[in-house]
C-alpha positions as CSV (number, residue, x, y, z in Angstrom):
1,M,127.8,127.8,207.3
2,R,131.1,129.3,206.3
3,R,132.1,133.0,206.5
4,R,130.9,135.0,204.3
5,A,132.0,138.6,202.4
6,G,132.1,141.3,204.7
7,G,131.5,140.1,208.6
8,A,127.9,138.2,209.2
9,V,128.2,135.3,211.1
10,R,131.8,133.1,211.2
11,L,130.9,129.1,212.2
12,A,134.2,127.8,212.9
13,A,134.2,124.0,212.9
14,A,133.2,123.8,216.4
15,C,130.1,125.4,215.4
16,G,128.8,122.6,213.5
17,T,126.2,123.2,210.5
18,A,123.0,122.5,212.2
19,V,120.5,124.9,213.3
20,L,122.7,126.1,216.6
21,A,121.3,127.0,219.7
22,V,120.9,131.2,220.4
23,S,124.1,130.7,223.1
24,A,126.4,129.0,220.1
25,L,125.6,131.8,217.4
26,S,126.5,134.1,219.9
27,A,129.5,132.7,220.5
28,C,130.2,132.7,216.8
29,A,130.1,135.9,215.6
30,A,132.9,137.3,213.5
31,P,133.8,141.0,212.9
32,R,132.6,142.9,210.4
33,H,133.7,145.9,208.3
34,D,132.1,149.3,208.4
35,D,131.2,149.7,205.0
36,V,129.0,145.7,205.0
37,V,125.2,145.9,204.5
38,N,124.2,142.2,205.1
39,L,121.3,141.5,203.6
40,Y,119.7,138.2,205.0
41,Y,116.8,137.2,202.2
42,A,114.9,134.4,200.8
43,P,116.7,132.4,197.7
44,E,115.6,134.8,194.3
45,E,117.5,133.5,191.2
46,N,118.1,137.1,190.2
47,L,118.1,138.9,193.2
48,Q,122.2,139.2,193.4
49,T,122.2,140.9,190.3
50,V,119.8,144.0,192.1
51,V,122.3,143.4,194.7
52,D,125.0,144.6,192.0
53,R,123.3,147.3,190.8
54,C,122.7,148.5,194.1
55,N,126.6,148.4,195.2
56,D,127.3,150.4,191.9
57,Q,124.8,153.1,192.8
58,A,126.3,153.3,196.6
59,G,129.6,154.7,195.5
60,G,131.5,153.3,198.1
61,R,129.4,154.7,200.8
62,Y,128.4,150.9,201.3
63,R,128.6,147.8,200.4
64,I,125.3,144.9,200.2
65,V,126.1,141.3,200.7
66,Y,123.4,139.0,199.9
67,H,122.8,135.9,202.4
68,K,120.4,133.3,201.5
69,L,118.4,132.1,203.9
70,P,116.7,128.5,203.8
71,R,113.8,128.0,201.1
72,D,110.6,127.0,203.5
73,A,109.2,129.9,205.5
74,D,109.3,128.1,208.7
75,G,113.6,127.7,208.2
76,Q,113.7,131.9,207.2
77,R,111.7,132.6,210.4
78,E,113.3,130.3,212.3
79,Q,117.1,131.3,211.8
80,L,116.0,135.4,211.8
81,V,114.4,135.3,215.2
82,R,117.1,132.7,216.5
83,R,119.8,135.1,215.6
84,L,118.0,138.7,216.4
85,A,117.0,136.8,219.7
86,A,120.9,136.5,220.4
87,Q,121.5,140.4,219.4
88,D,123.4,139.1,216.5
89,D,124.7,142.5,215.3
90,G,125.8,140.4,211.8
91,M,122.5,141.0,210.5
92,D,121.5,144.4,209.0
93,V,118.6,143.9,206.2
94,L,115.9,141.7,206.5
95,G,113.7,139.6,204.3
96,L,110.7,139.2,206.6
97,D,107.6,137.6,205.2
98,T,104.0,139.8,205.6
99,T,103.1,137.8,208.0
100,W,106.4,138.7,210.5
101,T,105.9,142.4,210.7
102,A,104.0,142.2,213.9
103,E,106.3,139.8,216.1
104,F,109.2,141.2,214.5
105,A,108.3,144.6,215.8
106,R,106.6,144.0,218.9
107,A,109.9,142.2,220.2
108,G,112.3,144.7,219.3
109,W,114.0,143.0,216.7
110,V,113.3,146.1,214.0
111,R,113.8,149.1,213.8
112,E,110.9,151.9,212.9
113,W,111.0,153.8,209.5
114,T,110.7,157.2,210.5
115,G,111.0,161.0,208.3
116,A,112.4,161.3,205.5
117,D,113.6,156.9,204.7
118,R,109.4,156.7,205.7
119,Q,108.1,159.0,203.3
120,R,110.2,157.2,200.3
121,A,109.1,154.4,201.0
122,E,105.8,154.6,201.3
123,E,105.6,157.1,198.0
124,G,103.7,155.1,195.6
125,T,103.4,152.0,197.3
126,L,100.0,150.2,197.5
127,A,98.2,150.4,200.2
128,G,97.5,147.0,201.1
129,P,101.6,146.1,201.4
130,L,101.7,149.0,203.3
131,A,99.5,148.1,205.9
132,S,101.4,144.4,205.9
133,A,104.3,146.9,206.9
134,R,102.7,148.7,209.5
135,Y,102.2,147.8,213.4
136,G,100.9,150.0,215.8
137,G,100.3,152.7,213.3
138,K,103.9,152.6,212.7
139,L,105.9,151.4,209.8
140,F,108.5,148.9,210.4
141,G,109.3,147.5,207.1
142,A,109.2,148.6,203.0
143,P,107.3,146.9,201.4
144,K,109.8,144.8,198.3
145,N,107.1,142.8,196.6
146,T,104.0,141.5,196.9
147,N,101.4,138.8,195.4
148,V,97.7,137.8,194.9
149,Q,96.2,134.6,194.0
150,L,93.7,133.9,190.8
151,L,91.7,131.9,189.7
152,W,93.3,130.2,187.2
153,Y,90.9,128.2,184.2
154,R,90.5,126.7,180.7
155,S,89.0,129.0,178.2
156,D,88.0,125.5,176.1
157,M,85.5,125.0,178.7
158,V,84.6,128.1,180.5
159,D,83.1,130.8,178.5
160,R,82.5,132.9,181.6
161,P,85.1,132.5,184.6
162,P,82.7,132.3,187.8
163,R,82.4,135.6,189.9
164,T,82.0,133.4,192.7
165,W,82.5,130.4,194.6
166,D,79.3,129.0,194.7
167,E,79.7,129.5,190.5
168,M,82.6,127.7,190.7
169,I,81.3,124.7,191.7
170,E,78.4,125.3,190.0
171,Q,80.1,124.9,187.0
172,A,82.4,122.3,187.7
173,K,79.5,119.9,188.1
174,R,78.0,120.6,184.8
175,F,81.3,119.6,183.2
176,E,81.3,116.7,185.1
177,A,77.8,115.7,184.2
178,A,79.0,116.1,180.3
179,G,82.0,114.1,180.8
180,E,84.6,117.2,180.8
181,P,87.3,117.9,183.1
182,S,85.7,119.3,186.5
183,T,88.3,119.0,189.2
184,I,88.6,122.3,191.5
185,L,92.6,122.3,192.8
186,V,92.8,124.1,196.0
187,P,96.1,123.6,198.5
188,G,94.7,122.0,201.7
189,A,97.6,121.0,203.5
190,Q,98.0,121.8,207.1
191,F,100.1,124.5,206.0
192,E,100.0,128.7,206.0
193,G,98.8,128.2,202.4
194,Y,95.5,126.8,203.4
195,V,95.0,129.5,205.8
196,V,95.6,132.1,203.0
197,Q,92.6,130.4,201.1
198,F,90.6,130.4,204.3
199,N,91.2,134.1,205.3
200,T,90.5,135.5,201.5
201,L,87.2,133.5,202.0
202,L,85.9,135.2,205.2
203,A,87.4,138.6,204.2
204,S,85.5,138.2,200.7
205,A,82.5,137.8,202.9
206,G,82.6,140.6,205.1
207,G,84.2,138.8,208.1
208,K,86.3,139.1,210.5
209,L,88.4,136.2,213.1
210,I,90.3,138.8,215.0
211,S,89.6,142.2,216.7
212,D,91.7,145.4,215.1
213,D,93.9,145.7,218.5
214,G,95.1,141.9,217.9
215,T,93.8,140.9,221.3
216,R,90.6,139.2,220.8
217,A,89.2,136.3,218.6
218,V,85.8,137.6,216.7
219,V,84.5,134.8,214.7
220,D,81.8,136.4,213.4
221,E,79.5,135.4,210.6
222,G,81.5,136.1,207.9
223,V,84.0,133.0,209.7
224,V,81.0,130.8,209.5
225,R,80.1,131.6,205.7
226,A,83.5,130.5,204.9
227,L,83.8,127.0,206.8
228,E,80.3,126.8,204.9
229,Q,82.0,127.3,201.5
230,L,84.9,125.3,202.6
231,K,83.1,122.6,203.4
232,A,80.9,122.6,200.3
233,L,83.4,122.2,198.1
234,A,84.9,119.2,200.1
235,D,81.0,117.2,199.4
236,S,81.0,118.2,195.9
237,G,83.0,115.5,195.2
238,L,84.9,118.1,192.7
239,T,88.2,117.9,194.7
240,S,90.9,116.2,194.1
241,R,91.8,113.5,196.1
242,S,95.0,114.7,197.3
243,M,93.9,117.6,198.4
244,S,94.5,117.8,201.9
245,N,98.2,116.7,201.1
246,S,98.3,119.4,198.5
247,Q,100.3,122.8,198.5
248,E,101.1,125.3,195.4
249,D,103.0,123.6,193.4
250,D,101.2,120.1,193.9
251,V,98.1,122.0,192.6
252,R,99.9,123.4,189.6
253,L,101.8,120.1,188.4
254,E,98.2,118.3,189.4
255,F,96.6,120.9,186.6
256,Q,99.2,120.9,184.1
257,Q,97.8,117.2,183.6
258,G,94.6,118.7,182.0
259,D,92.3,116.8,184.3
260,A,91.0,119.9,186.5
261,A,88.6,122.8,185.5
262,F,89.6,125.4,188.0
263,Q,92.9,126.0,190.1
264,L,93.2,128.5,192.6
265,N,97.2,129.3,192.8
266,W,99.7,132.6,192.8
267,P,100.9,133.9,189.4
268,F,104.0,132.0,189.3
269,V,101.9,129.2,187.6
270,Y,101.7,131.1,184.2
271,P,105.5,130.7,183.3
272,S,105.5,127.3,184.8
273,M,102.8,126.3,182.3
274,Q,103.8,128.2,179.4
275,E,107.7,125.6,180.1
276,D,105.6,122.5,180.6
277,A,102.8,121.8,179.5
278,P,101.9,124.2,176.5
279,D,99.5,122.1,175.4
280,I,97.4,123.1,178.4
281,A,98.5,126.4,178.5
282,R,97.4,128.0,175.7
283,N,93.7,127.3,176.8
284,V,94.2,128.8,180.0
285,R,93.1,132.1,181.4
286,W,92.5,134.0,184.6
287,A,90.5,136.0,186.5
288,R,89.8,137.7,190.1
289,Y,89.4,134.9,192.9
290,P,85.8,134.1,192.9
291,S,83.8,136.0,196.1
292,S,82.0,134.8,198.8
293,D,79.0,137.2,198.3
294,P,77.7,138.0,195.0
295,A,76.8,141.5,195.6
296,R,80.9,142.3,196.2
297,P,84.2,141.3,194.8
298,S,86.4,139.0,196.2
299,K,89.0,140.2,199.1
300,V,92.2,138.5,197.8
301,T,95.2,137.6,200.9
302,L,98.6,139.3,199.6
303,G,101.5,137.5,200.0
304,G,104.8,138.9,199.9
305,F,108.1,140.7,201.5
306,N,109.1,143.7,203.7
307,L,112.3,144.6,203.8
308,A,113.3,145.7,207.2
309,V,116.9,146.9,209.3
310,S,117.5,145.1,212.2
311,A,117.7,146.5,215.7
312,H,120.8,145.1,216.4
313,S,122.5,146.7,213.2
314,P,125.5,148.9,213.8
315,N,125.7,150.5,210.4
316,P,121.7,151.7,210.2
317,R,121.9,154.9,208.2
318,A,123.6,152.2,205.3
319,S,120.8,149.9,206.5
320,F,118.1,151.9,205.4
321,D,119.8,153.3,202.1
322,A,120.2,149.9,200.9
323,A,116.9,148.6,201.7
324,L,115.3,151.8,199.3
325,C,117.8,150.7,196.7
326,L,116.9,147.1,196.9
327,R,113.0,147.7,197.0
328,S,113.2,151.0,194.2
329,A,111.1,151.1,191.6
330,D,113.9,149.7,188.9
331,S,114.5,147.3,191.1
332,Q,111.2,146.0,191.4
333,R,110.4,146.1,188.0
334,F,113.7,143.8,187.7
335,S,112.6,141.7,189.7
336,A,109.3,141.5,188.3
337,I,110.3,140.1,184.9
338,H,113.3,137.8,186.0
339,D,112.0,136.8,189.2
340,G,108.6,136.6,188.6
341,V,107.7,138.5,192.2
342,P,105.2,141.5,191.7
343,P,105.7,145.2,192.4
344,T,104.2,146.7,195.3
345,I,105.0,150.2,193.5
346,E,102.0,150.6,191.7
347,S,103.9,152.5,189.1
348,V,105.4,149.6,188.0
349,Y,102.8,147.9,186.2
350,A,102.4,150.7,183.7
351,A,106.1,150.0,182.1
352,P,105.6,148.3,178.6
353,E,108.2,145.4,179.3
354,M,105.7,143.7,182.2
355,A,103.6,143.5,179.8
356,A,105.0,140.3,178.3
357,E,105.6,138.6,181.4
358,Y,102.7,139.8,183.2
359,P,99.6,139.4,180.9
360,M,97.5,139.4,183.7
361,R,99.1,142.8,185.5
362,D,95.5,144.2,185.3
363,T,94.2,141.7,187.2
364,I,96.7,141.8,189.8
365,L,96.7,144.9,190.2
366,A,92.8,145.2,190.7
367,E,93.0,142.3,193.5
368,L,95.7,144.3,195.2
369,R,94.1,147.9,195.5
370,D,91.1,146.2,197.4
371,P,93.1,143.3,199.4
372,A,92.8,141.1,202.6
373,I,95.7,141.4,204.8
374,R,96.0,138.2,207.4
375,P,95.5,139.3,211.3
376,I,98.3,141.9,212.3
377,T,99.2,140.1,215.5
378,P,102.6,138.9,217.3
379,A,100.8,135.4,217.7
380,Y,100.7,134.8,214.0
381,Q,102.3,131.9,213.6
382,N,100.4,130.1,216.4
383,V,97.0,131.7,215.1
384,S,98.2,129.8,211.2
385,T,99.6,126.6,213.7
386,V,95.9,126.6,215.0
387,L,94.1,127.0,211.8
388,S,95.3,124.6,209.5
389,K,94.8,121.7,211.9
390,L,91.2,122.9,212.5
391,L,90.4,123.1,208.6
392,S,92.0,120.2,207.6
393,P,90.4,118.0,206.6
394,A,87.9,120.5,204.4
395,S,85.4,117.2,204.7
396,R,85.2,117.4,208.4
397,I,84.6,120.9,208.8
398,D,81.0,121.3,210.2
399,P,80.5,125.3,210.6
400,P,78.6,126.2,213.2
401,R,80.8,123.6,215.6
402,T,84.3,124.3,213.6
403,A,83.6,128.1,214.2
404,E,83.4,127.7,218.4
405,R,86.3,125.8,217.9
406,I,87.9,128.2,216.1
407,R,86.7,130.9,218.8
408,T,88.5,128.6,221.7
409,E,91.7,128.0,219.9
410,V,92.4,131.0,218.5
411,Q,92.1,132.8,221.9
412,K,94.3,130.3,223.4
413,A,96.8,131.4,220.7
414,L,96.3,135.2,220.9
415,D,97.5,134.7,225.1
416,S,100.4,132.3,224.3
417,R,103.6,134.2,225.8
418,G,107.3,134.3,223.6
419,V,107.7,134.5,220.2
420,L,110.1,131.5,219.5
421,P,109.0,128.5,217.7
């Protein structure tokens, strides 16, 4: 890793380019400049433009330097965890996946948002994204962008999009009998994206996996219902042969081939289809994610990123100011239009320029107003790993028995010590 402008971490030739041990990271830290705010965030194509705008608005009070984290979530978390554990003061503003809040707060790696900073971070922000930035009743992040999955379907086949999971399977069976495209595409590999699907199903069924204080595996009837629905889909013969190896982009690509009736995926699929498969795209529509319970709408799991300030930052005042600028309404509107990341500030959805890029914005907003949050626990990474293994492949799920295994293994994950991978 070469030296970035404004300090951060200088890795001399002796430090190498591989993932470094904590001691090596500490030894390679470089001197800082007082006005620099080092932003460590996932790769986002047009984020540098937002950074430049914030630097112009700062009027010399601070200068944000954008350092791109690895593209994959595991790589992002690993770099942040190792450097924060080493008390590295070369990072100031951190881009945290919504599932990392509790872990980083519990470890003492990020500062609490208080006073006027908290008020500005919360003002106009949707309740769901805010919940993902809280731990123990305190705010540890300012939601920058969010996300929810939708049901994508073929309007040339589907007259009325299914409202429930069972109805989706029934419609697909009719298409199959008529010799029409009938596949239901769901990411089912052993990864966090599959856990997201499961969490949406159990939350939509009114279920709970972990107690509110994050210490006990609950595993109630809603969990069993979610397992029954995953098993029903696997046994229907309507899934892709590659479901157990598929992640979100695999699902997108397969849907674009034209042999599927439905896919459950994030909104990024919309612009991709417009560009890569316009003949398919013209007949693709969207609807709310199908519910587990016909009596109530689905509760769809949130994604997204929160901006946190490192506990080791020597520039906390400038860092909070920079984070607020990076996630302001103007910044979120720009990023939504140019990078396809849904805003966390509700008023941004009403902006006229959002209509062309987000024709599905009303559906997104409806889901965001009553979403599902993944369990808030410092041990979430362990919990997710356990769940992805126990749920895959879906064809092997035995709902009552799998539920009991989940209860046992999730409790072990909750009881584990340590936060490093």
